[in-house]
C-alpha positions as CSV (number, residue, x, y, z in Angstrom):
1,X,0.0,0.0,0.0
2,X,1.0,3.6,-0.5
3,X,1.8,5.6,2.6
4,X,-1.1,7.6,4.1
5,X,-0.1,11.2,4.4
6,X,-1.8,13.4,7.1
7,X,-1.2,17.0,8.0
8,X,1.8,16.1,10.3
9,X,2.5,12.4,9.7
10,X,3.2,9.6,7.3
11,X,1.6,6.3,8.1
12,X,3.2,3.3,6.4
13,X,3.4,-0.4,6.9
14,X,6.1,-1.3,9.4
15,X,9.0,-3.3,8.1
16,X,11.6,-5.3,9.9
17,X,14.0,-2.4,9.5
18,X,11.7,-0.4,11.8
19,X,12.6,-2.8,14.7
20,X,15.2,-0.7,16.4
21,X,16.5,-0.5,20.0
22,X,14.4,2.7,20.4
23,X,11.2,0.8,19.4
24,X,12.1,-2.0,21.9
25,X,12.6,0.7,24.6
26,X,9.0,2.0,24.0
27,X,7.7,-1.4,25.0
28,X,9.8,-1.2,28.3
29,X,8.3,2.2,29.1
30,X,6.2,2.0,32.3
31,X,3.1,3.4,30.5
32,X,3.3,0.8,27.7
33,X,3.9,-2.1,30.0
34,X,1.0,-1.1,32.2
35,X,-1.6,-0.7,29.4
36,X,-0.4,-2.7,26.4
37,X,-0.7,-6.5,26.6
38,X,2.1,-7.1,24.1
39,X,4.4,-4.9,26.1
40,X,4.2,-7.3,29.1
41,X,6.7,-9.6,27.3
42,X,10.3,-8.8,26.9
43,X,11.1,-7.9,23.3
44,X,14.5,-8.2,21.5
45,X,15.0,-6.8,18.1
46,X,14.8,-10.3,16.7
47,X,11.4,-11.0,18.4
48,X,10.1,-7.6,17.3
49,X,11.1,-8.4,13.7
50,X,9.3,-11.7,13.9
51,X,6.2,-9.9,15.2
52,X,6.3,-7.4,12.4
53,X,6.9,-10.1,9.8
54,X,4.0,-12.2,11.0
55,X,1.6,-9.3,10.8
56,X,2.8,-8.2,7.4
57,X,1.8,-11.6,6.0
58,X,-1.7,-11.5,7.3
59,X,-4.5,-10.0,5.1
60,X,-6.6,-9.2,8.2
61,X,-3.9,-6.9,9.7
62,X,-2.9,-3.3,9.0
63,X,0.2,-2.5,11.1
64,X,1.4,1.1,10.4
65,X,4.3,3.1,11.8
66,X,3.6,6.7,12.6
67,X,6.4,8.9,11.2
68,X,6.9,12.6,11.3
69,X,7.1,14.6,8.1
70,X,10.6,15.9,7.3
71,X,12.9,13.9,9.5
72,X,10.7,10.8,9.3
73,X,11.1,10.1,13.0
74,X,9.2,6.9,14.1
75,X,7.1,8.1,17.0
76,X,4.5,5.3,17.4
77,X,2.3,2.7,15.7
78,X,-1.3,2.0,15.0
79,X,-2.5,-1.5,14.4
80,X,-5.9,-2.9,13.2
81,X,-6.1,-6.6,14.0
82,X,-8.3,-8.2,13.0
83,X,-10.0,-6.4,10.2
84,X,-13.2,-8.1,9.2
85,X,-14.3,-6.7,5.8
86,X,-17.3,-9.0,5.6
87,X,-18.8,-7.7,8.9
88,X,-17.3,-4.2,8.4
89,X,-15.3,-3.7,11.6
90,X,-11.7,-3.5,12.7
91,X,-10.1,-3.8,16.2
92,X,-7.6,-1.1,16.8
93,X,-4.6,-0.6,19.1
94,X,-2.2,2.3,19.3
95,X,1.1,3.2,20.9
96,X,2.6,6.6,20.9
97,X,6.1,5.5,21.9
98,X,7.8,8.8,21.9
99,X,6.8,10.6,25.2
100,X,7.3,14.0,23.6
101,X,4.4,13.3,21.2
102,X,1.9,12.2,23.8
103,X,-0.9,14.6,24.4
104,X,-0.3,16.4,21.2
105,X,-3.3,15.3,19.1
106,X,-1.4,12.5,17.3
107,X,-4.2,9.9,18.0
108,X,-7.0,12.0,16.6
109,X,-5.2,12.8,13.3
110,X,-3.8,9.3,12.8
111,X,-7.1,7.5,13.6
112,X,-9.1,9.8,11.3
113,X,-6.9,9.2,8.3
114,X,-6.2,5.5,8.8
115,X,-9.9,4.7,9.6
116,X,-10.9,6.6,6.4
117,X,-8.4,4.5,4.5
118,X,-9.9,1.3,5.9
119,X,-13.4,2.5,5.1
120,X,-12.4,3.1,1.4
121,X,-10.3,0.0,1.0
122,X,-12.4,-2.6,2.8
123,X,-15.8,-1.1,3.8
124,X,-15.0,-0.9,7.5
125,X,-17.9,0.9,9.2
126,X,-16.8,0.5,12.9
127,X,-13.5,0.7,14.6
128,X,-13.5,-0.9,18.1
129,X,-11.0,-1.0,20.9
130,X,-10.6,-2.0,24.5
131,X,-9.0,0.4,27.0
132,X,-8.3,0.2,30.7
133,X,-10.7,2.2,32.8
134,X,-7.9,3.9,34.6
135,X,-6.1,5.0,31.4
136,X,-7.8,8.4,31.5
137,X,-5.5,10.0,29.0
138,X,-6.2,7.3,26.4
139,X,-9.9,7.5,27.0
140,X,-9.9,11.2,26.5
141,X,-7.8,11.0,23.3
142,X,-10.1,8.3,21.9
143,X,-13.2,10.4,22.7
144,X,-11.7,13.4,20.9
145,X,-11.2,11.1,17.9
146,X,-14.9,10.3,18.0
147,X,-15.0,7.0,20.0
148,X,-17.8,6.4,22.4
149,X,-18.0,3.9,25.3
150,X,-20.3,1.3,23.9
151,X,-20.7,-2.5,24.3
152,X,-19.7,-4.5,21.2
153,X,-19.7,-8.2,20.4
154,X,-16.5,-7.7,18.3
155,X,-14.1,-7.8,21.4
156,X,-14.1,-9.3,24.8
157,X,-13.4,-6.9,27.7
158,X,-13.2,-7.5,31.4
159,X,-16.0,-5.1,32.4
160,X,-14.4,-4.4,35.8
161,X,-11.0,-3.4,34.4
162,X,-11.8,-2.2,30.9
163,X,-14.2,-0.4,28.6
164,X,-15.0,-1.1,25.0
165,X,-15.1,1.9,22.7
166,X,-16.6,2.2,19.2
167,X,-16.0,4.7,16.4
168,X,-18.8,4.7,13.9
169,X,-17.6,5.8,10.5
170,X,-20.0,7.8,8.3
171,X,-20.8,7.2,4.7
């Protein structure tokens, strides 16, 4: 696929060359290890490359790196897994790895453009995600992007610890 260009970012499929010590460090960050299930495992560059390679081979996954315009600094990722074109939904996860970019509106811009691409490419009408109830910053960012707390059969959430959120796409 061609990169998705937003006002501030370039979204492109991750490659094994994007598996760097810096990326591994994001997964060791206290915030990531607290809220992202995949970050609870120790990652080496080799295991991160294997993870990226496995997702790149699956037709029901869109795994994009978020890169800044200009210097093309890798600041985070957005992943849709699985994407169900037949039922018109995708399950989303996001990591803004670079702390300096957290709270700067990255999520809203990246979600808007990547969800619109999924809608055009595959007819996705809903984007769903699970989020920890105590991850107030993430909930706020997702709400700004248009998500609403809503039950959905597309994901399983522990109702005590988490919330399901849904973004309904227009059109």
